[in-house]
N, C-alpha and C positions, 0 to 999 in steps of 0.2 A: 068656642074657638073663633067664631066670626066676630064677636064683640072684641076679643083680644086683638085681632088683626086690625079692626077699625080704630081701636084705641091707639095702637101703635102708629098707624098712618096719621092720625090726627096730631100726634105728638111730634111728628117729623118736622124739621124746619123746611120752609119753602125754598130757601137757598142757603148756601154756605160759602164763606170766603176763605180761601187758603192761599198760602205762599209756598211755592216750591221751585227749586232751581233758580232762585233770585227773581221770580216773576209772580205777580199777584193774579189770582183767578177768582171768578164767581162761578160756582157750580149751581145750576138751576135746571129744573126738569125740561122746560120748553123754550127758553129764551124769554123775551119780553114783548108783550103787547103794549101798545101806546107808549113806546119808549121815548124818554127825554133824558138827555145827559145830565141835566140839572136836577132831575127828580130823585129823591132819596130812595134807596132800595126798600126801606120799610114802608113806603107809600104805595107799593104795588100790591094789588089784590091777589088772592090765590088764583083766581081765573086768569089773570094776566101773566102769571108765572107757570101755570100748569097746562094752559090750553093754547099758548101762542103757536103760530105757524109763521116763522120768520121768512122773509124774502132774502134771496142771495145778496141783494144790494143793501140790506139793512146794516147799519153800523151801530155798535154799542159804545161802551166806554173806551176812551183812548188810553187810560192808564192802568186798566185791569182787563184781562182777557176773559170772556165769558165762554163757558163750556156747557152744552146742553145736548139733549136727545129729543125724544118725542116725535120730531119730524124726520122720517127716513130720508137719508141723503138723496135717494133717487127722486124725491119730490123736487129737488133743486135742478134736476136734469138727469137723464139716463146715464150720462158720462160719470156721475157720482155714485151710481148704484153699487152698494157693497163697500164703499170707501168712506173714510173719515173726510169731512169737508172743512178746510180751514180758510178763514178770511182774515182780513186785517185785524178785526176786533172780536171775532168769535170762532168757535169750533163746534161743529155738530158731530156727535159720535154715534148717532143712531144709524147704523149701517144696514138696517133692515132684517134683523134676526127673525122678526115675525113673518118675513117673506122668504125664509130659508137661506138667507145670507148668514155668514159666520159673524157672531158677536165679536167685539173687540175690547181690549183693555188699553187704557191710556196711562203711560207713566209720565207724571208731571215733572219729575226730577230730570228726566232725559228728554222729555217731550217726544217719546217714541210710542208706537202702538204695537200691540200683539194681536194676531188673529187667534181666535179660539176655535179649535177644531173639535168636532164631535166624532167620537169613535164608539158606536153603540150608544150607551147611555152615559158615557164618561166624556168629559171635556178635557182637552189638553191645550197647551199653549205653544205658539211658534212666533218667533220675533224675526 
């Protein structure tokens, strides 16, 4: 079982590009370390995409919006704890479920989010 899980994770892409609601997005685990607008996505290492800890002042691409997690939004300031954080060029969707905050779902077509509520061991959604 452990080998199957590791094989699955190794086969996962480091990022994905999607278009929804007329807007282009890059979906990546943690944002970008050592970001340069002229640098091709394929040139980033796994560590630069999986272990980044962006600053709130970081700016990514102008023509495509980056969506990531990994860094709980409260790390950008207590006022963002449990909330999605949107900047001009990126959105962080890690609302801190590991810290007992509710996880969220993000709809790219509507660019709305839903809180995920836990009732016992079952999750439900509210918009």
